[in-house]
ZADO-1210 file (C-alpha; in nm, 4 decimals, padded with zeros to 6 digits):
<atoms>
<atom x="00.3190" y="-01.4376" z="-01.0339" code="MET" pos="1"/>
<atom x="-00.0335" y="-01.5988" z="-01.0420" code="SER" pos="2"/>
<atom x="-00.2677" y="-01.5126" z="-01.2738" code="LYS" pos="3"/>
<atom x="-00.6689" y="-01.4518" z="-01.1457" code="VAL" pos="4"/>
<atom x="-00.9760" y="-01.3391" z="-01.2960" code="ARG" pos="5"/>
<atom x="-01.2109" y="-01.0988" z="-01.1466" code="ALA" pos="6"/>
<atom x="-01.5871" y="-01.0487" z="-01.2636" code="HIS" pos="7"/>
<atom x="-01.7107" y="-00.6812" z="-01.1625" code="VAL" pos="8"/>
<atom x="-02.0163" y="-00.4927" z="-01.1858" code="ILE" pos="9"/>
<atom x="-01.9864" y="-00.1077" z="-01.1621" code="ILE" pos="10"/>
<atom x="-02.2670" y="00.1357" z="-01.0338" code="SER" pos="11"/>
<atom x="-02.3139" y="00.5034" z="-01.0680" code="GLY" pos="12"/>
<atom x="-02.2958" y="00.7722" z="-01.3627" code="ARG" pos="13"/>
<atom x="-02.1089" y="00.5216" z="-01.5560" code="VAL" pos="14"/>
<atom x="-02.2866" y="00.5122" z="-01.8721" code="GLN" pos="15"/>
<atom x="-02.2357" y="00.7889" z="-02.1551" code="GLY" pos="16"/>
<atom x="-01.9210" y="00.9111" z="-01.9805" code="VAL" pos="17"/>
<atom x="-01.6761" y="00.7069" z="-02.1949" code="TYR" pos="18"/>
<atom x="-01.6306" y="00.4326" z="-01.9242" code="TYR" pos="19"/>
<atom x="-01.6041" y="00.1353" z="-02.1622" code="ARG" pos="20"/>
<atom x="-01.3281" y="00.3006" z="-02.3620" code="ALA" pos="21"/>
<atom x="-01.1107" y="00.4234" z="-02.0858" code="LYS" pos="22"/>
<atom x="-01.1627" y="00.0999" z="-01.9422" code="ALA" pos="23"/>
<atom x="-01.0271" y="-00.0931" z="-02.2115" code="ARG" pos="24"/>
<atom x="-00.7292" y="00.1350" z="-02.2591" code="GLU" pos="25"/>
<atom x="-00.6581" y="00.0825" z="-01.8849" code="GLN" pos="26"/>
<atom x="-00.6920" y="-00.2837" z="-01.9232" code="ALA" pos="27"/>
<atom x="-00.4488" y="-00.2848" z="-02.2438" code="MET" pos="28"/>
<atom x="-00.1709" y="-00.0926" z="-02.0452" code="VAL" pos="29"/>
<atom x="-00.2082" y="-00.3371" z="-01.7898" code="LEU" pos="30"/>
<atom x="-00.1639" y="-00.6787" z="-02.0229" code="GLU" pos="31"/>
<atom x="-00.5166" y="-00.7799" z="-01.9065" code="LEU" pos="32"/>
<atom x="-00.7681" y="-00.9501" z="-02.1261" code="THR" pos="33"/>
<atom x="-01.1528" y="-00.9835" z="-02.1087" code="GLY" pos="34"/>
<atom x="-01.4040" y="-00.7539" z="-02.1741" code="TRP" pos="35"/>
<atom x="-01.6436" y="-00.4732" z="-02.0930" code="VAL" pos="36"/>
<atom x="-01.9952" y="-00.3608" z="-02.1698" code="LYS" pos="37"/>
<atom x="-02.2919" y="-00.1549" z="-02.0675" code="ASN" pos="38"/>
<atom x="-02.5875" y="-00.3368" z="-01.9226" code="THR" pos="39"/>
<atom x="-02.9432" y="-00.2769" z="-01.9646" code="PRO" pos="40"/>
<atom x="-02.9827" y="-00.1319" z="-01.6190" code="GLY" pos="41"/>
<atom x="-02.7329" y="00.1454" z="-01.6175" code="GLY" pos="42"/>
<atom x="-02.4143" y="-00.0140" z="-01.5239" code="GLN" pos="43"/>
<atom x="-02.1119" y="-00.1237" z="-01.6763" code="VAL" pos="44"/>
<atom x="-01.9922" y="-00.5025" z="-01.6157" code="GLU" pos="45"/>
<atom x="-01.6534" y="-00.6369" z="-01.7007" code="GLY" pos="46"/>
<atom x="-01.4029" y="-00.9750" z="-01.6914" code="ILE" pos="47"/>
<atom x="-01.0505" y="-00.8735" z="-01.6197" code="PHE" pos="48"/>
<atom x="-00.7917" y="-01.1831" z="-01.6301" code="GLU" pos="49"/>
<atom x="-00.4428" y="-01.1513" z="-01.5753" code="GLY" pos="50"/>
<atom x="-00.1441" y="-01.1150" z="-01.3255" code="GLU" pos="51"/>
<atom x="-00.2702" y="-01.0834" z="-00.9636" code="GLN" pos="52"/>
<atom x="-00.1149" y="-00.7295" z="-00.9290" code="GLU" pos="53"/>
<atom x="-00.2349" y="-00.6134" z="-01.2521" code="ASN" pos="54"/>
<atom x="-00.6029" y="-00.7054" z="-01.2136" code="VAL" pos="55"/>
<atom x="-00.5929" y="-00.5201" z="-00.8483" code="ALA" pos="56"/>
<atom x="-00.4655" y="-00.2118" z="-01.0293" code="LYS" pos="57"/>
<atom x="-00.7501" y="-00.2273" z="-01.2707" code="MET" pos="58"/>
<atom x="-01.0038" y="-00.2708" z="-01.0100" code="ILE" pos="59"/>
<atom x="-00.8657" y="00.0205" z="-00.8249" code="ASP" pos="60"/>
<atom x="-00.9028" y="00.2063" z="-01.1494" code="TRP" pos="61"/>
<atom x="-01.2807" y="00.0838" z="-01.1711" code="CYS" pos="62"/>
<atom x="-01.3441" y="00.2647" z="-00.8336" code="ARG" pos="63"/>
<atom x="-01.2850" y="00.6157" z="-00.9759" code="GLN" pos="64"/>
<atom x="-01.3310" y="00.5535" z="-01.3525" code="GLY" pos="65"/>
<atom x="-01.2852" y="00.8243" z="-01.6191" code="PRO" pos="66"/>
<atom x="-01.3134" y="01.2215" z="-01.5101" code="PRO" pos="67"/>
<atom x="-01.6974" y="01.2439" z="-01.5894" code="ARG" pos="68"/>
<atom x="-01.7993" y="00.8960" z="-01.3932" code="ALA" pos="69"/>
<atom x="-01.9406" y="00.9026" z="-01.0468" code="ALA" pos="70"/>
<atom x="-01.8856" y="00.5406" z="-00.9392" code="VAL" pos="71"/>
<atom x="-02.1281" y="00.4470" z="-00.6575" code="SER" pos="72"/>
<atom x="-02.0686" y="00.1109" z="-00.6293" code="GLY" pos="73"/>
<atom x="-01.8337" y="-00.2058" z="-00.7123" code="LEU" pos="74"/>
<atom x="-01.9170" y="-00.5582" z="-00.6686" code="GLU" pos="75"/>
<atom x="-01.6415" y="-00.8291" z="-00.7215" code="ILE" pos="76"/>
<atom x="-01.6436" y="-01.1822" z="-00.7881" code="GLU" pos="77"/>
<atom x="-01.3335" y="-01.3729" z="-00.8062" code="TRP" pos="78"/>
<atom x="-01.3322" y="-01.6634" z="-01.0477" code="GLU" pos="79"/>
<atom x="-01.0951" y="-01.8989" z="-01.1469" code="GLU" pos="80"/>
<atom x="-00.8762" y="-01.7809" z="-01.4751" code="PRO" pos="81"/>
<atom x="-00.9719" y="-01.9660" z="-01.7763" code="ARG" pos="82"/>
<atom x="-00.7353" y="-01.8089" z="-02.0176" code="GLY" pos="83"/>
<atom x="-01.0025" y="-01.8056" z="-02.3001" code="ASP" pos="84"/>
<atom x="-00.9574" y="-01.4383" z="-02.4112" code="PHE" pos="85"/>
<atom x="-00.6895" y="-01.3319" z="-02.6545" code="SER" pos="86"/>
<atom x="-00.7317" y="-00.9708" z="-02.6036" code="GLY" pos="87"/>
<atom x="-00.9416" y="-00.6778" z="-02.4374" code="PHE" pos="88"/>
<atom x="-01.2742" y="-00.5808" z="-02.6420" code="VAL" pos="89"/>
<atom x="-01.5843" y="-00.3560" z="-02.5809" code="ILE" pos="90"/>
<atom x="-01.8618" y="-00.6369" z="-02.5838" code="ALA" pos="91"/>
<atom x="-02.2250" y="-00.5412" z="-02.7087" code="PRO" pos="92"/>
<atom x="-02.4863" y="-00.4938" z="-02.4814" code="THR" pos="93"/>
<atom x="-02.7355" y="-00.7501" z="-02.4580" code="ARG" pos="94"/>
<atom x="-03.0901" y="-00.6607" z="-02.3576" code="SER" pos="95"/>
</atoms>
């Protein structure tokens, strides 16, 4: 299996709907490392690193999100895996 890293930005109604908490739960189930956070512009941003199949499953999850979310867009940028995370966290939002 090969490791991959995806940098994603999710748009829509994704703040105030437990998107980050549920994304963290999903990432941990899929044994991914990285982070997820709210952006000042109302989006959710994340880095997911792990086995290619599991990162793909996480991206599929991001297209829907938790029940109260309404995802209208998903930007994905593929990067080289760096192995610089030891787990998956909800990162602080910086303005």
